[in-house]
C-alpha positions in Angstrom: 188.3 74.7 5.5 188.6 71.3 7.6 187.5 67.8 7.5 186.3 65.8 10.2 187.4 62.0 10.0 186.3 59.1 12.2 188.7 56.3 12.0 190.5 57.7 9.1 187.3 58.2 6.9 186.3 61.7 5.9 182.9 62.4 6.9 182.4 65.9 7.0 183.8 69.1 6.1 183.3 72.7 7.3 184.0 76.1 6.4 185.0 77.0 9.9 188.3 78.2 11.0 190.4 76.1 13.1 189.2 77.1 16.4 185.6 76.8 15.4 186.1 73.6 13.6 188.0 72.2 17.1 185.0 73.6 19.1 182.5 72.0 16.8 183.7 68.4 17.0 184.3 68.9 20.7 180.6 69.8 21.0 178.2 67.7 23.0 175.6 68.7 20.4 177.7 67.6 17.3 178.6 64.2 18.9 175.3 63.4 19.9 174.2 64.4 16.1 176.8 61.8 14.7 175.3 58.9 17.1 171.9 59.2 15.6 172.5 60.3 12.3 172.9 57.1 9.9 174.9 56.1 7.0 174.1 52.7 5.3 171.7 52.1 8.1 174.5 52.4 10.9 175.3 55.7 13.1 177.9 57.6 11.6 179.9 57.5 14.9 180.0 54.9 17.4 180.7 57.4 20.1 184.1 55.6 20.8 186.3 56.2 18.0 188.4 59.0 17.7 187.1 62.2 16.0 190.0 63.9 14.0 190.2 67.4 12.5 192.6 67.9 9.4 192.9 70.5 6.7 190.5 69.7 3.9 191.6 68.7 0.5 191.0 70.5 -2.7 188.3 67.8 -3.8 186.5 68.2 -0.1 186.7 71.9 -0.7 184.8 71.3 -4.1 182.4 69.1 -2.5 181.6 71.8 0.1 181.3 74.4 -2.6 178.9 72.4 -4.6 176.8 71.5 -1.8 176.6 74.8 -0.4 173.1 76.8 -1.2 171.9 74.7 -4.1 169.0 76.5 -4.4 170.1 79.8 -3.9 168.5 80.1 -0.5 170.5 82.4 1.6 169.2 81.5 5.0 172.8 81.1 6.6 174.0 84.4 8.3 177.1 85.8 6.8 180.5 84.4 8.1 178.3 81.6 9.9 180.3 78.5 9.4 178.5 75.3 8.3 179.0 71.5 7.7 178.5 69.6 4.7 178.7 65.6 4.8 180.9 64.1 2.6 179.2 60.7 3.1 175.6 59.5 2.0 173.3 60.5 4.7 170.5 57.6 5.3 166.5 59.5 4.5 164.8 59.7 7.9 161.7 57.6 8.1 158.4 60.0 8.2 156.8 58.4 10.8 153.7 60.8 10.6 152.6 60.0 7.1 152.5 63.6 6.0 
């Protein structure tokens, strides 16, 4: 497992192999997500700070395992990597009121 850091702060862990994890942090889609997802009212990433990838710690791996499939749903394809945020993510406002 690998951890994504922004400015030395661990923000997410993935069960991807190293090549997949590097592709993830270099992908335009992931980078865009980091600029629109908020934590503590601010975007996770400013689009400028360096994104780093490192081996996950045992604690981060445990956090990933605890967060994976909490309801027993098995919607993820077998072997497909996933990402778990290690920071609190702000709830999206429901503008539709539904």
